[in-house]
C-alpha positions in Angstrom: 7.9 -2.3 13.3 7.7 -0.5 16.6 10.0 2.3 15.2 7.7 3.3 12.4 5.9 6.7 12.3 2.4 6.5 13.7 0.8 7.0 10.2 2.8 4.0 8.9 1.7 1.9 11.9 -1.9 2.7 11.2 -1.3 1.9 7.6 0.0 -1.6 8.6 -3.1 -2.1 10.7 -5.3 -1.1 7.8 -3.8 -3.7 5.6 -4.1 -6.3 8.3 -7.8 -5.4 8.6 -8.2 -5.8 4.8 -6.5 -9.2 5.0 -8.7 -10.4 7.9 -11.9 -9.0 6.4 -11.2 -10.6 3.0 -11.9 -14.0 4.5 -15.7 -13.5 5.0 -16.3 -9.8 4.1 -16.0 -8.8 7.8 -14.0 -9.3 10.9 -15.3 -11.8 13.4 -14.1 -10.6 16.7 -14.0 -14.0 18.3 -12.2 -15.7 15.4 -9.9 -12.8 14.7 -9.0 -11.5 18.1 -5.6 -13.2 18.2 -4.7 -11.7 14.8 -5.7 -8.3 15.8 -3.8 -8.5 19.1 -0.7 -9.8 17.2 -0.8 -6.9 14.8 -1.2 -4.3 17.5 1.7 -5.8 19.4 3.9 -5.9 16.3 3.5 -2.2 15.7 3.8 -1.3 19.4 0.3 -0.4 20.3 -1.7 -1.7 23.2 -4.7 0.6 22.8 -7.5 -0.7 20.5 -8.4 2.8 19.5 -5.5 2.6 17.0 -7.3 -0.4 15.4 -10.4 1.8 15.1 -8.4 4.6 13.6 -6.8 2.3 11.0 -10.3 1.3 9.8 -11.0 4.9 8.8 -7.8 5.3 6.8 -8.1 5.7 3.1 -6.5 2.6 1.5 -4.7 4.6 -1.1 -3.0 6.6 1.7 -2.1 3.4 3.5 -0.3 2.1 0.4 1.6 5.4 -0.1 2.7 5.4 3.6 3.9 1.8 3.3 5.7 2.2 0.0 8.3 4.4 1.7 9.3 1.8 4.4 12.8 0.7 4.6 13.6 -2.7 3.1 13.8 -4.3 6.6 10.4 -2.9 7.5 8.9 -4.0 4.2 10.2 -7.5 5.1 8.5 -7.3 8.5 5.3 -6.0 6.9 5.3 -8.9 4.5 5.9 -11.4 7.2 3.1 -10.0 9.4 0.6 -10.2 6.6 1.7 -13.7 5.7 1.3 -14.7 9.4 -2.1 -13.1 9.7 -3.3 -14.7 6.4 -2.7 -18.1 8.0 -4.9 -17.3 11.1 -8.6 -17.7 11.3 -9.6 -19.7 8.3 -10.2 -19.2 4.6 -6.4 -19.2 4.3 -6.2 -19.3 0.5 -8.3 -16.2 0.0 -6.4 -14.4 2.8 -3.0 -15.3 1.3 -4.1 -14.0 -2.1 -5.4 -10.8 -0.5 -2.2 -10.3 1.5 -0.1 -10.8 -1.7 -2.2 -8.2 -3.5 -1.9 -5.7 -0.7 1.9 -6.2 -0.6 2.0 -5.4 -4.3 -0.2 -2.4 -4.0 2.1 -1.1 -1.1 5.2 -1.7 -3.3 6.5 -4.0 -0.6 7.5 -6.9 -2.9 10.8 -8.6 -2.3 13.6 -7.2 -4.3 14.7 -9.8 -6.9 
């Protein structure tokens, strides 16, 4: 996903944040550090300021930006959210949240 536009990358990070925060209502920096670093690496960022910018993004805008991804990038987005949802505990709730975000962003698999 390193080839995405910056607003799409920030949108991906926003959805990652929502998936992580869904576990306990917040992000626990110690517990979730690996997930945050993984997501930043996947979109090609090394600067944590982009993580902070993603938290300020309107969720509706994030879903719009993600809905126009290519099918290959939608697949990568789904894979990232699924991987993140299995990190850090409260997996069932995170998986459900990730699936819901994937639907809202219109990134479901084509059947």
